[in-house]
C-alpha positions in Angstrom: 0.0 0.0 0.0 2.9 2.3 0.7 3.8 2.1 -3.0 0.6 3.8 -4.0 1.2 7.0 -2.0 1.2 10.1 -4.2 2.3 8.5 -7.4 0.7 9.0 -10.8 -1.2 6.0 -12.3 1.4 5.5 -15.1 4.2 5.2 -12.6 2.2 2.8 -10.4 1.6 0.5 -13.3 5.3 0.6 -14.2 6.2 -0.2 -10.6 3.9 -3.3 -10.7 1.5 -1.8 -8.1 -1.4 -3.1 -10.2 -0.4 -6.7 -9.4 0.6 -6.1 -5.8 -2.2 -3.8 -4.6 -5.1 -4.4 -7.0 -7.9 -3.3 -4.6 -6.1 -0.1 -3.5 -5.4 0.7 -7.2 -9.0 0.1 -8.1 -10.2 2.7 -5.5 -8.3 5.3 -7.5 -10.3 4.5 -10.6 -13.8 4.5 -9.1 -16.1 7.3 -10.2 -13.5 9.1 -12.3 -13.7 12.8 -12.5 -10.5 13.5 -14.6 -8.9 11.9 -17.7 -5.2 12.1 -18.6 -4.6 13.8 -21.9 -1.2 12.1 -22.2 -1.9 8.4 -21.4 -5.7 8.2 -21.5 -6.1 6.9 -17.9 -9.0 8.1 -15.8 -9.1 8.7 -12.0 -11.1 10.4 -9.2 -8.0 12.3 -8.2 -6.4 14.6 -10.7 -3.0 14.4 -8.8 -2.8 10.8 -10.0 -2.6 11.8 -13.7 0.2 13.1 -15.9 -1.9 15.8 -17.7 -5.3 15.8 -16.0 -8.4 17.3 -17.7 -11.8 17.5 -15.9 -14.4 15.3 -17.5 -17.1 17.9 -16.6 -18.2 20.0 -19.6 
């Protein structure tokens, strides 16, 4: 769980956090409010994305 602290989703995937902490990783993806313009990932915390853009119009 320590590995997930304050890292962007791209870096978490590269660090194998997806395999090690799947449940904690999934919590970051629930009810997304932002999408990354660089990698296309979505999250409910814009700090977790490389280039966040709000999904609200």
